[in-house]
Short mmCIF file of the C-alpha atoms (twelve columns), coordinates in Angstrom:
data_MODEL
# 
_entry.id   MODEL 
# 
loop_
_atom_site.group_PDB 
_atom_site.id 
_atom_site.type_symbol 
_atom_site.label_atom_id 
_atom_site.label_alt_id 
_atom_site.label_comp_id 
_atom_site.label_asym_id 
_atom_site.label_seq_id 
_atom_site.Cartn_x 
_atom_site.Cartn_y 
_atom_site.Cartn_z 
_atom_site.pdbx_PDB_model_num 
ATOM 1  C CA . UNK A 1  0.000  0.000  0.000   1 
ATOM 2  C CA . UNK A 2  1.436  3.356  -1.023  1 
ATOM 3  C CA . UNK A 3  0.653  6.516  0.767   1 
ATOM 4  C CA . UNK A 4  0.533  10.043 -0.571  1 
ATOM 5  C CA . UNK A 5  3.763  10.899 1.253   1 
ATOM 6  C CA . UNK A 6  5.518  7.936  -0.333  1 
ATOM 7  C CA . UNK A 7  4.348  8.944  -3.794  1 
ATOM 8  C CA . UNK A 8  5.435  12.550 -3.212  1 
ATOM 9  C CA . UNK A 9  8.864  11.393 -2.068  1 
ATOM 10 C CA . UNK A 10 9.182  9.063  -5.051  1 
ATOM 11 C CA . UNK A 11 8.350  11.896 -7.472  1 
ATOM 12 C CA . UNK A 12 10.839 14.183 -5.737  1 
ATOM 13 C CA . UNK A 13 13.572 11.536 -5.853  1 
ATOM 14 C CA . UNK A 14 12.908 10.917 -9.567  1 
ATOM 15 C CA . UNK A 15 13.231 14.654 -10.251 1 
ATOM 16 C CA . UNK A 16 16.484 14.759 -8.313  1 
ATOM 17 C CA . UNK A 17 17.791 11.787 -10.278 1 
ATOM 18 C CA . UNK A 18 16.996 13.528 -13.574 1 
ATOM 19 C CA . UNK A 19 18.729 16.672 -12.336 1 
ATOM 20 C CA . UNK A 20 21.845 14.737 -11.296 1 
ATOM 21 C CA . UNK A 21 21.912 12.929 -14.660 1 
ATOM 22 C CA . UNK A 22 21.699 16.268 -16.494 1 
ATOM 23 C CA . UNK A 23 24.521 17.667 -14.358 1 
ATOM 24 C CA . UNK A 24 26.602 14.595 -15.141 1 
ATOM 25 C CA . UNK A 25 26.243 15.238 -18.864 1 
ATOM 26 C CA . UNK A 26 27.120 18.899 -18.387 1 
ATOM 27 C CA . UNK A 27 30.193 18.066 -16.293 1 
ATOM 28 C CA . UNK A 28 31.297 15.562 -18.911 1 
ATOM 29 C CA . UNK A 29 31.076 18.239 -21.608 1 
ATOM 30 C CA . UNK A 30 33.046 20.689 -19.452 1 
ATOM 31 C CA . UNK A 31 35.702 18.024 -18.836 1 
ATOM 32 C CA . UNK A 32 36.029 17.372 -22.564 1 
ATOM 33 C CA . UNK A 33 36.327 21.106 -23.257 1 
ATOM 34 C CA . UNK A 34 39.058 21.567 -20.649 1 
ATOM 35 C CA . UNK A 35 41.044 18.354 -21.012 1 
ATOM 36 C CA . UNK A 36 40.139 17.223 -24.533 1 
ATOM 37 C CA . UNK A 37 38.954 13.992 -26.048 1 
ATOM 38 C CA . UNK A 38 41.663 11.534 -27.087 1 
ATOM 39 C CA . UNK A 39 39.166 9.317  -28.910 1 
ATOM 40 C CA . UNK A 40 38.356 12.102 -31.371 1 
ATOM 41 C CA . UNK A 41 41.860 13.628 -31.139 1 
ATOM 42 C CA . UNK A 42 40.392 16.876 -29.889 1 
ATOM 43 C CA . UNK A 43 42.689 19.113 -27.847 1 
ATOM 44 C CA . UNK A 44 41.288 20.702 -24.737 1 
ATOM 45 C CA . UNK A 45 41.916 24.192 -23.475 1 
ATOM 46 C CA . UNK A 46 44.798 23.005 -21.304 1 
ATOM 47 C CA . UNK A 47 46.726 21.605 -24.281 1 
ATOM 48 C CA . UNK A 48 45.926 24.655 -26.396 1 
ATOM 49 C CA . UNK A 49 47.294 26.990 -23.721 1 
ATOM 50 C CA . UNK A 50 50.491 24.920 -23.480 1 
ATOM 51 C CA . UNK A 51 50.920 24.990 -27.265 1 
ATOM 52 C CA . UNK A 52 50.285 28.728 -27.305 1 
ATOM 53 C CA . UNK A 53 52.869 29.329 -24.560 1 
ATOM 54 C CA . UNK A 54 55.435 27.311 -26.515 1 
ATOM 55 C CA . UNK A 55 54.671 29.310 -29.673 1 
ATOM 56 C CA . UNK A 56 55.045 32.612 -27.793 1 
ATOM 57 C CA . UNK A 57 58.451 31.553 -26.440 1 
ATOM 58 C CA . UNK A 58 59.613 30.578 -29.939 1 
ATOM 59 C CA . UNK A 59 58.428 33.929 -31.277 1 
ATOM 60 C CA . UNK A 60 60.402 35.762 -28.571 1 
ATOM 61 C CA . UNK A 61 63.593 33.920 -29.559 1 
ATOM 62 C CA . UNK A 62 62.932 34.546 -33.253 1 
ATOM 63 C CA . UNK A 63 62.552 38.289 -32.710 1 
ATOM 64 C CA . UNK A 64 65.652 38.327 -30.507 1 
ATOM 65 C CA . UNK A 65 67.603 36.715 -33.372 1 
ATOM 66 C CA . UNK A 66 66.218 39.219 -35.861 1 
ATOM 67 C CA . UNK A 67 67.093 42.207 -33.655 1 
ATOM 68 C CA . UNK A 68 70.529 40.753 -32.959 1 
ATOM 69 C CA . UNK A 69 71.112 40.287 -36.686 1 
ATOM 70 C CA . UNK A 70 70.064 43.868 -37.377 1 
ATOM 71 C CA . UNK A 71 72.428 45.108 -34.658 1 
ATOM 72 C CA . UNK A 72 75.362 43.100 -35.989 1 
ATOM 73 C CA . UNK A 73 74.556 44.057 -39.580 1 
ATOM 74 C CA . UNK A 74 74.375 47.773 -38.876 1 
ATOM 75 C CA . UNK A 75 77.609 47.623 -36.840 1 
ATOM 76 C CA . UNK A 76 79.467 45.886 -39.663 1 
ATOM 77 C CA . UNK A 77 77.964 48.245 -42.231 1 
ATOM 78 C CA . UNK A 78 79.070 51.240 -40.160 1 
ATOM 79 C CA . UNK A 79 82.674 49.949 -39.990 1 
ATOM 80 C CA . UNK A 80 82.694 49.188 -43.717 1 
ATOM 81 C CA . UNK A 81 81.328 52.634 -44.564 1 
ATOM 82 C CA . UNK A 82 83.893 54.327 -42.311 1 
ATOM 83 C CA . UNK A 83 86.684 52.281 -43.927 1 
ATOM 84 C CA . UNK A 84 85.488 53.177 -47.408 1 
ATOM 85 C CA . UNK A 85 85.221 56.857 -46.550 1 
ATOM 86 C CA . UNK A 86 88.777 56.863 -45.147 1 
ATOM 87 C CA . UNK A 87 90.201 55.037 -48.184 1 
ATOM 88 C CA . UNK A 88 88.447 57.331 -50.676 1 
ATOM 89 C CA . UNK A 89 89.869 60.507 -49.058 1 
# 
């Protein structure tokens, strides 16, 4: 024999179960977005940030090489121009 209170509790528990199941799906989607999905070879935000940091560091070194090359090139060009000016006079 079921009472009204029992039925009310059963309905409430079923609603809570549906809510928890929905939250589980949502948490799973958030986990996939953050960590990634190896099955589909999808990178998550964590891997993308690491790749982006690596790219930024490589760009810094590249620009340092370019600026260093410009510095060395202008120094050598200055000495060559001074030498040529002295030899022409």
